[in-house]
C-alpha positions, 0 to 999 in steps of 0.5 A: 412565505413559500411554506405558508402558501403550500400549507394553505393549499394543502389545508384547503384541499384536505380540511374537508376530508378531515371534517368528513372523518370526524362526522361520526367517530363512533363509526368504523372509518377506513384507514385512509381517506383522500381528497376524492371523497367529496367528488361526485364521480363513482370512479373517483369515489372508488379511489377515495380510500386509497393511501395515495394522496389523490387529488381531482383534476384542477388548477389547485393540484397543478399549483401544488405541483409547482410549489412543491417542485414535483411532477404529476402522476396522472391516472385516467380510467373509468368505473367499469374498467377491469384493468383499472380495478386490477391496478387499484387492488395491486398498487394504489391500495398498497401503502408501499406504492402509495409512499413512493407516489406521495413522495415523488409526485402530486397524484391526480385521478380523472374519470375519462367519462366525466372528462373526455376532453382530458382523456382525448388529449393525453390518449393522443399523447400516449399514442404519439409516444408509444403507438397505442393506448388504452385504460387505465392510462397513466402519465407523468406530467410537468407541473404545466401539464406537459406529458413526458411518459405514458403507459397503460396498465402497470404492474406493481413490480417489474415483470416479463419486461414490463416496467413496474409502477414502483420502479417507475416512481423511483426512476422518474422521481430521481430523474426529475430531481437530478435531470429536470432540464432534460425532462422538461425539454422532452416534455416540451417536444412531446407537447409541441408534437401533440398540438401539431397532431391535433391541428387539421391543415386546410385546404387539404391537398390530394396526391395530384396537387388539387384540393382534396374532396370526399367523393364517391371513389373514396367512399367505395375505397372505405367500403373495400377496406372494411370488407377486406377485414370481414370475418367470413366465419364468425362475422365482425371485422378483424381478429380477436379481440372483437368490438361490435363497432355499430357505426361500421354496421350503420355505414354498411347498411347505408352503403348496401341500400344507396349503392345497391350492394347486397354483399354489404348487407350480407356482412351486416346480417352475418355480424348481427346474427353472430353477435346476438347468438354469442356470449357477448349478448346477455341471453337472459336480461338483454344488452351487450357486453363491451367486447369479445376476447375471442373471434367467435363472440363467446367470451366477453369482457363483461362490462355493459356500457350505455353507449354500446346499448344505444348504438347496437339497438339502432343497428339491430332495429335498422337491420331488421328493417333492411333484412326482415330478419325477425330475430333482429327485432327481438334483439333490439327489443331485448336491449331496449327492455334491459335499459328500461328495467336495469339502467334507468333512473326514476327521473327517466334518464339513463345510467352510464354503465354496469361493471364487469366484476362482482365479489371481486371476480370478473363475470361472476354474476353472469356465469352458470354451472350445470348443477345450478341449471339442473336444480333450477330447471329440473326436467327442462334442464337438458334441452336448455343446456343443449340449446345454450351451449352449457357443458359439465366441465364449462364451455370456456377456458379461464383467462388466468388458468388457461383451462375450463373451470366448470363455469359456462357463458350462455350462448345460442349453440345453434338455431333455437326457438326463443319462445320455447325457452322463454320461461326457462330464461325467466327462471334463471334471470330471477335466480341470477337477480338474487346474486350480488350485482356488478357495480352500477355507475349511476352518473347520467351523461348528456351525450350517452343519453342523447344516443339512447334517446336516438336509439329508443326513438328509432326502435320505437318508430320502426317496431311500432313500440310507443312506450320506447318513444315515451321513454325517450321523451322522458329522458329528453325532458330530464336532460333539457330541464336539469342539464340545460342551463342558460342556453348551454348544456352540462355534461354530467348529473349525479345526485341532484348536481349538474356539472362540467361544461358540455362538450361537442359530443353532448351537443351533437348527440343530443341534437341527434336524439332530439331529431330522431325523437321528433320523427318518432313522435312528430311533436314540434317541440323536439325539433325546436330544441334540436335546432336550438342546441345545434345553433349553440354548437355552431356558435361555441365549437366551430373552428375558424378554419372549419371543423368542430373542436371538442371543447370551448376555448379555455386555458385549462388544457394544453391543447384543444382537441378536434377529432374526426376518427371514429372510436368506440363511438362515432366522432362528434364531428361526424354526428354533427355532419349528419345532424346538419344535413338532416336538419337542413332537409327537415327545415329547408334551411340551406345554410345548414347543408352548406355547413355540412359541406364545409365540414366534409371539405375540412376533413377531406385530407384526413379522410383520404389518408384513412377512409376506413377510420372515418366511416360515420362521416363518409356515411353522412357524405353518402347520404348527401350525395344520394337522392332523398325524399322529404315527406310532409303529412297533413291532417288528423294525426290520430286517424287510421289513415295517418297510422296507415301512411306512417306504417307504409313509410316506416315498413322499409329501410329508407335511410335518406327519407325525412318525415314532418307533420304539418301544423302551425308550429312546424310552419314556423320551423320549416317555412316550406311547409306553409300551404301544405294542408290536408285535402278535403279533411283527409290525411294528405302526403306531400312527397318531394324528391331531388328538388321537385315535388309530386302532386299531393296524394290522399291515396295509400297506393299512390303514396306507395308508388312515390316511395318506391 
């Protein structure tokens, strides 16, 4: 019976693989095909022809591990991860490595972008065991999902003190067979520590014994800790490698404005300027690469992530609004145009990422030598190469050979006239488009599209670019139509299929996007959708003691993660707090502000221990503690007077101002607007501040006085 159960499980998981191989026997088939062949994730499909018998995450895989008495080899990555590709090419495509993994383990592949919940749990486990983590993330688990070993990249063979995958497989497989009791005891201990590390203890107690609160002093402390790591020479924070960390810049913009700290604004301006000049910024087609390997932003890892584009677009648009630096407006548009041209599905939603590699080499698509540029630009080549830092021998050291190889990363070598070289950049971009492009991860993720909707709405509103707002609307329409079923969100859409239960970040990011889209378009339907999703988020993710869990309650995971620390993106809890405050002010619903205050109290102890790690939440608290303005406009929205009033409102950086347009639909969503109609059929502004309202005005100069 036991053998029959195992055979049945294997047959169920692999029969469709066999069928797919028999569909067309006349076509040449890859030598290996595993169960990932029918998965939708581009990352999982990249591994579908490995000799490793990969299985997707699911109870069937863990049942098989229990029945075969094998531990699980769990490998987590994503399609544009350079070192994930290296490990696949070096190990997972090697039959000798596959033989060991197949002998000793049940092997499971996970796309971290599809399953950020699984990634969050096991990344936390890796950090507990090793003090750090990254991708590819490789773990050994018991059949009940408890980790007992974790590592990032593993070479095929041991070298330079780093354990190799083949040796690990032999050691761990033998240990499991001969000393399983101790392995499981270790896994139990790690799982208990993992659950404890996720649990937030409330009420949080401060060092003097009182209940901890997030106050002005803590926000100042976070600012000083951030400023301490500022790179005066190159902008950014810390040493190499350098990440853009846009949420840090957004915090500093708000801090500079609301605390009147020009030093904070100077850090933002220096960083935005350095990044846009550097090789991390694609000087031809726009968009930013993932991070810089050097301190000066020259040599990036070349993958382009949708979420980076969204967050940096916000930072550059708001940076222009706060500083008046016209180059920031150019860069914000450059990012937006890149997304609309290269990263948008015909349905209006946005793809996840572009890879770093093409033709087996990282960055090949983006690099230039002087001969190519001379051939393309002729007499104009010398001036262009001087402006963009092109050298005959190359302008960077190859990471593997540690010397120049004749290739160049375009970057602005000084202050240049961008318009002067516009035609040259276009010619190079047209030529580059003839090259083999990096792989496009074409899945559509709800959370990243939510961020992009927010970014396009902000940029369209600030820069008066209606087509960006229209693009945001199309993405929002698609998400709400195809990834919003029976009142709940799905996380991923690809090739006509929506799947995976929505997580906290899907809701919080979409609420952010829809709220920004309302203020950019002033169409009530977007505010209504934001409020509806926010209500669902409160119902499904709120913990009984406060805070929002990343996932709904389920038995699939060994822990239920709750995160407040910012990473590559601001935490879902921090975004949710911003949304609650914003929606409270837009609608007059004080219960939403109360939810935001409860959220801040819940994480106060964590914030006190590491304030610079929760900057986006502190940014929300800063907004809550500062005086804001609520502006209701009434009258003909298409009139010249309306356009002038909106232009006046948006011409300066006002992070604590919300705007509504009065109509019957808005009265239903925001009852406090009832009676705030136009005076004498003229566009009228109602400006309230600190729980009191000025007299309504139809005069542009009087509105200016209210705003200032």
